[in-house]
C-alpha positions as CSV (number, residue, x, y, z in Angstrom):
1,M,-30.0,-9.6,-16.8
2,K,-29.9,-5.9,-17.5
3,F,-26.8,-4.0,-18.5
4,Y,-26.6,-0.2,-18.6
5,Y,-24.6,1.9,-21.1
6,T,-24.2,5.5,-19.8
7,F,-23.3,8.7,-21.7
8,G,-21.2,11.7,-20.8
9,T,-20.7,14.9,-22.7
10,N,-18.7,13.5,-25.6
11,E,-20.4,14.7,-28.7
12,K,-19.4,11.5,-30.6
13,Q,-21.6,9.4,-28.2
14,P,-25.2,8.7,-29.2
15,Y,-26.6,10.9,-26.4
16,C,-25.6,13.5,-23.9
17,G,-26.2,12.0,-20.4
18,G,-28.7,9.3,-19.6
19,W,-28.3,5.7,-20.5
20,V,-29.4,2.8,-22.7
21,E,-30.6,-0.5,-21.1
22,V,-29.8,-3.9,-22.7
23,I,-31.5,-7.1,-21.6
24,A,-29.2,-10.0,-22.3
25,N,-28.0,-13.3,-20.8
26,S,-24.4,-12.1,-20.7
27,I,-22.2,-9.1,-21.0
28,A,-20.7,-10.4,-24.2
29,L,-24.1,-10.6,-25.9
30,A,-25.2,-7.2,-24.4
31,D,-22.0,-5.5,-25.8
32,K,-22.5,-7.2,-29.2
33,V,-26.1,-6.0,-29.4
34,Y,-25.2,-2.5,-28.1
35,S,-22.4,-2.1,-30.6
36,E,-24.6,-3.1,-33.5
37,K,-27.1,-0.3,-32.6
38,F,-24.4,2.2,-31.6
39,P,-21.2,1.3,-33.5
40,D,-17.8,1.7,-31.8
41,I,-16.0,4.9,-32.6
42,R,-12.7,2.9,-32.4
43,P,-12.8,-0.8,-32.9
44,G,-13.2,-2.7,-29.7
45,V,-14.1,0.4,-27.6
46,L,-17.8,0.8,-26.7
47,N,-19.4,4.1,-27.8
48,C,-20.4,5.1,-24.3
49,A,-19.0,6.6,-21.1
50,G,-19.4,3.5,-19.1
51,R,-21.1,0.1,-18.8
52,Y,-22.6,-1.3,-15.7
53,T,-24.2,-4.5,-14.5
54,E,-27.6,-4.1,-12.8
55,Q,-26.0,-4.3,-9.3
56,E,-23.4,-1.7,-10.2
57,F,-25.9,0.6,-11.8
58,Q,-28.1,0.6,-8.7
59,K,-25.2,2.1,-6.7
60,T,-24.9,5.1,-9.1
61,G,-28.2,6.7,-8.2
62,F,-28.8,7.5,-11.8
63,K,-32.2,5.7,-11.9
64,E,-33.6,8.2,-9.3
65,K,-31.6,11.3,-10.1
66,G,-30.7,10.9,-13.8
67,N,-27.3,11.2,-15.5
68,L,-26.5,14.8,-16.6
69,G,-30.2,15.6,-16.5
70,A,-31.2,12.6,-18.7
71,F,-32.7,9.2,-18.0
72,C,-33.2,6.0,-20.0
73,H,-33.2,6.7,-23.8
74,C,-34.2,3.2,-24.9
75,T,-34.2,-0.5,-23.9
76,I,-32.9,-3.2,-26.2
77,D,-34.2,-6.7,-25.5
78,A,-31.6,-9.1,-26.8
79,S,-33.5,-12.1,-25.4
80,K,-35.8,-11.8,-28.5
81,L,-32.8,-12.4,-30.7
82,Q,-31.2,-15.7,-31.6
83,P,-29.7,-17.3,-28.5
84,Y,-26.1,-16.7,-27.8
85,T,-23.9,-19.8,-27.7
86,P,-20.9,-19.5,-25.3
87,P,-17.6,-20.4,-26.8
88,V,-16.8,-23.1,-24.2
89,E,-19.1,-26.1,-24.5
90,E,-20.8,-27.3,-21.3
91,D,-18.9,-30.6,-21.4
92,D,-15.6,-28.7,-21.3
93,V,-16.4,-26.2,-18.5
94,A,-14.7,-28.2,-15.7
95,E,-11.6,-28.7,-17.7
96,F,-11.5,-25.1,-18.9
97,I,-11.8,-23.8,-15.3
98,G,-9.2,-26.4,-14.2
99,H,-6.7,-25.0,-16.8
100,C,-7.4,-21.5,-15.6
101,I,-6.6,-22.6,-12.0
102,D,-3.4,-24.3,-13.3
103,I,-2.3,-20.9,-14.7
104,F,-2.7,-19.3,-11.2
105,E,-1.0,-22.3,-9.6
106,N,2.0,-22.1,-12.0
107,F,2.3,-18.4,-11.3
108,L,2.3,-19.0,-7.5
109,D,4.9,-21.8,-7.9
110,E,7.2,-19.6,-10.0
111,K,7.0,-16.9,-7.3
112,G,7.7,-19.4,-4.6
113,I,4.3,-18.7,-2.9
114,E,2.6,-21.4,-0.9
115,I,-0.9,-21.2,0.6
116,D,-1.4,-22.3,4.1
117,N,-4.1,-24.9,3.9
118,P,-4.8,-27.5,6.6
119,E,-6.4,-29.8,4.0
120,K,-3.1,-29.9,2.2
121,E,-1.1,-31.1,5.2
122,E,-2.8,-34.5,4.9
123,S,-1.9,-35.0,1.2
124,E,1.2,-35.7,-0.8
125,S,-0.2,-33.7,-3.8
126,P,2.2,-31.0,-5.2
127,A,-0.8,-28.8,-5.8
128,I,-0.7,-25.3,-4.3
129,I,-4.4,-24.6,-4.7
130,Y,-6.1,-27.5,-2.9
131,G,-9.4,-28.8,-1.5
132,T,-11.9,-26.1,-0.4
133,D,-9.6,-23.3,-1.8
134,Y,-9.8,-25.0,-5.2
135,G,-13.6,-25.2,-4.9
136,I,-14.0,-21.6,-4.0
137,L,-11.7,-20.4,-6.8
138,S,-13.5,-22.7,-9.2
139,D,-16.9,-21.3,-8.2
140,E,-15.7,-17.7,-8.5
141,L,-14.3,-18.3,-12.0
142,R,-17.5,-20.0,-13.0
143,E,-19.5,-16.9,-12.0
144,V,-17.2,-14.5,-13.8
145,F,-17.1,-16.6,-17.0
146,S,-20.9,-17.1,-17.0
147,T,-21.4,-13.3,-16.5
148,W,-19.1,-12.6,-19.4
149,G,-20.8,-15.2,-21.6
150,V,-17.7,-17.5,-21.9
151,I,-19.7,-20.4,-20.4
152,S,-23.4,-20.9,-19.8
153,K,-25.0,-20.8,-16.4
154,E,-26.3,-24.3,-16.5
155,G,-24.4,-27.4,-15.4
156,S,-21.9,-28.1,-12.7
157,V,-18.2,-27.9,-12.2
158,C,-16.4,-30.7,-10.4
């Protein structure tokens, strides 16, 4: 995947306008590699105007028109570095995502919110997020967590 780090007119940023491309398997690794090359001005705040995924960057029009008159300054290929190991082991992914869904479910329960779901009508389960709804939410969380490098893209979630 490619991630794009853009620049504005802030004189503390590495460049005025344009962008830097980072090839990495996750946003977490891309940010780490970017910050090593262009250290944060303040801890935890990337030294750029904005960061985009490839899909988001395509919508900006920068590739065709440039950003403040500048284009790509350099490309950093993180795939040539040591592989990044996500913090959640593959064997624990289903349980991790299940705990995250439990957090949403507890929040909904505390607010007295129930979700209309025909699949639930046939069950005695106290679960608020149930059946297909659970599967959809699980898949969406998996996508977000894999994009951010919290889990790997391989494997399956129950």
